[in-house]
C-alpha positions in Angstrom: -16.0 -1.0 34.0 -16.7 -3.4 36.9 -18.9 -6.5 36.9 -22.0 -4.6 38.0 -21.7 -2.1 35.2 -21.2 -4.9 32.7 -24.3 -6.7 34.0 -26.3 -3.5 33.7 -25.1 -2.9 30.2 -25.9 -6.5 29.2 -29.3 -6.3 30.8 -30.1 -3.0 29.0 -29.2 -4.5 25.7 -31.3 -7.6 26.3 -34.2 -5.3 27.2 -33.7 -3.3 24.0 -33.6 -6.4 21.9 -37.1 -7.3 23.0 -38.5 -3.8 22.5 -38.6 -1.1 19.9 -36.6 2.1 20.0 -37.7 5.6 19.1 -37.1 6.4 15.4 -34.4 9.0 14.8 -35.3 12.5 13.6 -36.0 12.8 9.9 -32.7 14.7 9.3 -30.7 11.7 10.5 -32.4 9.5 8.0 -31.7 12.0 5.2 -28.1 12.8 6.2 -27.1 9.1 6.7 -28.4 8.4 3.2 -26.3 11.3 1.8 -23.2 10.2 3.6 -23.7 6.6 2.4 -24.1 7.9 -1.2 -20.8 9.8 -0.8 -19.1 6.6 0.5 -20.3 4.7 -2.6 -19.8 7.5 -5.2 -16.5 8.9 -4.2 -13.9 6.5 -5.5 -11.0 7.1 -3.1 -13.3 6.4 -0.2 -15.1 3.6 -2.0 -11.8 1.7 -2.3 -11.8 1.4 1.5 -15.5 1.2 2.2 -15.8 -1.6 -0.4 -14.3 -4.0 2.2 -17.7 -4.1 3.9 -19.3 -5.1 0.7 -16.7 -7.9 0.2 -17.5 -9.2 3.7 -21.2 -9.4 2.9 -20.5 -10.8 -0.6 -18.3 -13.6 0.6 -20.6 -14.2 3.6 -23.4 -14.7 1.1 -21.4 -17.4 -0.7 -20.6 -19.1 2.6 -24.1 -19.2 4.0 -25.7 -20.6 0.8 -22.9 -23.1 0.5 -23.8 -24.4 4.0 -27.5 -24.3 3.3 -27.2 -26.4 0.2 -25.1 -29.0 1.9 -21.7 -28.1 0.7 -18.6 -28.1 3.0 -17.2 -24.7 3.7 -13.4 -24.8 3.5 -12.7 -21.1 4.3 -12.9 -17.5 3.3 -10.1 -15.1 2.4 -10.4 -11.3 2.2 -7.7 -9.3 0.5 -6.5 -5.7 0.8 -7.6 -4.9 -2.8 -11.2 -5.6 -1.6 -11.3 -8.9 -3.5 -12.2 -12.1 -1.7 -12.7 -15.8 -2.3 -14.9 -18.4 -0.6 -13.9 -22.1 -1.0 -16.4 -24.8 -0.6 -16.3 -28.5 -1.3 -19.0 -30.6 -3.0 -20.3 -31.5 -6.4 -18.7 -29.2 -9.0 -22.1 -28.8 -10.7 -25.8 -28.9 -9.8 -28.2 -26.6 -8.0 -26.1 -26.3 -4.9 -23.1 -25.0 -6.8 -25.3 -22.7 -8.9 -27.0 -21.2 -5.8 -23.6 -20.8 -4.0 -22.1 -18.9 -6.9 -25.2 -16.8 -7.4 -25.4 -15.7 -3.8 -22.4 -13.3 -3.7 -23.5 -10.1 -5.5 -27.1 -10.1 -4.2 -26.0 -10.6 -0.6 -25.1 -6.9 0.3 -28.3 -5.3 -1.0 -30.5 -8.1 0.4 -28.8 -7.7 3.8 -29.5 -4.0 3.4 -33.2 -4.7 2.7 -33.4 -6.9 5.7 -31.8 -4.2 7.8 -34.3 -1.6 6.4 -37.2 -3.9 7.4 -35.9 -4.0 10.9 -35.4 -0.2 11.1 -38.8 0.3 9.6 -40.1 -1.6 12.7 -37.9 0.6 15.0 -35.7 -2.4 15.9 -32.5 -0.5 15.9 -30.7 -2.6 18.5 -31.8 -5.8 16.8 -30.3 -4.5 13.5 -27.0 -3.7 15.1 -26.7 -7.0 17.0 -27.7 -9.0 13.9 -24.7 -7.4 12.2 -22.5 -8.2 15.1 -23.7 -11.8 15.1 -23.1 -12.2 11.4 -19.6 -10.9 11.7 -18.9 -13.3 14.6 -20.1 -16.2 12.6 -18.2 -15.2 9.6 -15.0 -14.8 11.6 -14.9 -18.5 12.3 -14.5 -19.2 8.5 -11.8 -16.6 7.8 -8.5 -18.0 6.9 -6.1 -15.0 6.6 -5.0 -12.1 8.8 -6.3 -9.3 6.7 -9.7 -10.9 6.5 -9.8 -11.4 10.2 -8.9 -7.8 10.9 -11.5 -6.6 8.5 -14.3 -8.6 10.1 -13.2 -7.8 13.6 -13.0 -4.1 12.8 -16.5 -4.0 11.2 -18.1 -6.1 14.0 -16.1 -4.2 16.7 -17.4 -0.9 15.5 -21.0 -2.1 15.7 -20.4 -3.6 19.1 -18.7 -0.4 20.5 -21.5 1.9 19.4 -24.2 -0.6 20.6 -22.5 -1.0 24.0 -21.2 2.5 24.7 -23.1 4.8 22.3 -26.1 6.9 22.9 -29.5 6.1 21.3 -28.8 8.8 18.7 -25.4 7.4 17.8 -26.8 3.8 17.6 -29.6 5.0 15.2 -27.1 7.0 13.1 -24.8 4.0 12.6 -27.6 1.6 11.9 -29.2 3.8 9.3 -25.8 4.6 7.7 -24.9 0.9 7.5 -28.2 0.0 5.9 -28.2 2.9 3.5 -24.6 1.9 2.5 -25.5 -1.8 1.8 -28.5 -0.7 -0.3 -26.6 1.9 -2.3 -23.4 -0.2 -2.6 -25.3 -3.1 -4.3 -25.2 -1.6 -7.8 -21.6 -0.3 -8.1 -19.9 -3.7 -7.9 -22.3 -5.0 -10.5 -21.4 -2.2 -12.9 -17.7 -2.8 -12.1 -18.2 -6.5 -12.8 -19.5 -5.9 -16.3 -16.7 -3.5 -17.1 -14.0 -5.9 -16.0 -15.3 -9.2 -17.2 -13.3 -9.4 -20.4 -10.0 -8.6 -18.5 -10.8 -10.9 -15.6 -12.5 -14.1 -16.8 -13.8 -16.4 -14.1 -16.1 -13.9 -12.4 -19.3 -15.1 -10.6 -21.3 -14.2 -13.7 -19.0 -16.2 -16.0 -19.0 -19.2 -13.6 -22.8 -19.1 -13.7 -22.7 -19.0 -17.4 -20.5 -22.1 -17.5 -22.7 -23.9 -15.0 -26.1 -23.0 -16.6 -25.2 -22.3 -20.2 -26.9 -19.0 -19.8 -24.7 -16.1 -20.9 -22.8 -14.3 -18.2 -24.2 -11.0 -19.2 -27.7 -12.3 -18.3 -26.4 -13.1 -14.8 -25.0 -9.6 -14.5 -28.5 -8.3 -15.4 -29.9 -10.5 -12.7 -27.5 -9.1 -10.1 -28.4 -5.6 -11.2 -32.2 -6.2 -11.0 -31.9 -7.7 -7.5 -29.7 -4.8 -6.3 -32.0 -2.1 -7.9 -35.2 -3.7 -6.5 -33.6 -4.0 -3.0 -32.6 -0.3 -3.1 -36.1 0.8 -4.1 -37.8 -1.3 -1.5 -35.3 -0.5 1.2 -35.4 3.2 0.5 -39.1 3.1 0.7 -38.9 1.5 4.2 -36.3 3.9 5.4 -38.0 7.1 4.1 -41.5 6.2 5.3 -41.2 8.8 8.1 -40.7 11.5 5.4 -44.1 10.7 3.8 
């Protein structure tokens, strides 16, 4: 690809960012939802796909840490799909509470935001928002596996947005949004099952910070995830009604 072709591609994307795209056929909306459900529900695949949820989860911690005035020290993502975000600041107080709270709601809320964009036929904006978030998160990654995970996720979005057809871009955007919406609940259920064996979870840290039992925070995570799924699905399936 020479300089002229690159300029044409870049100009085309800029034009698309400022305009709407044609919505995909109804069958694309339905099939991407079915595929996303399979990715979440089939455990062998989920063990790999969950890396995307971890990226969003740790990104949520990082963004809120910065917004509340904490100093972000770094993010590490691990091959077992766990992750950790380290920030510096007061060990207690509202900033610490909000930072700890932000992880589990981040994937479904990102999915809800993506559904809102797709509901407005802003497919290109949705893809490039994801690319931008991955690029911003990459700056804070402090290990090789984490960097490869973020580069792989953002790189896929970029490749399809840059080289893919309109149909391929729409399919990826809808699949990604469905996945984030549907994937919000499973980690919450897994959290509750493993809390006794793995103390120190986000819910237990919130319990320590607020003196509200950890199980209540698990319920909060679940309510946010379920509400995001219902609202997001309503936006995505509007063409079916």
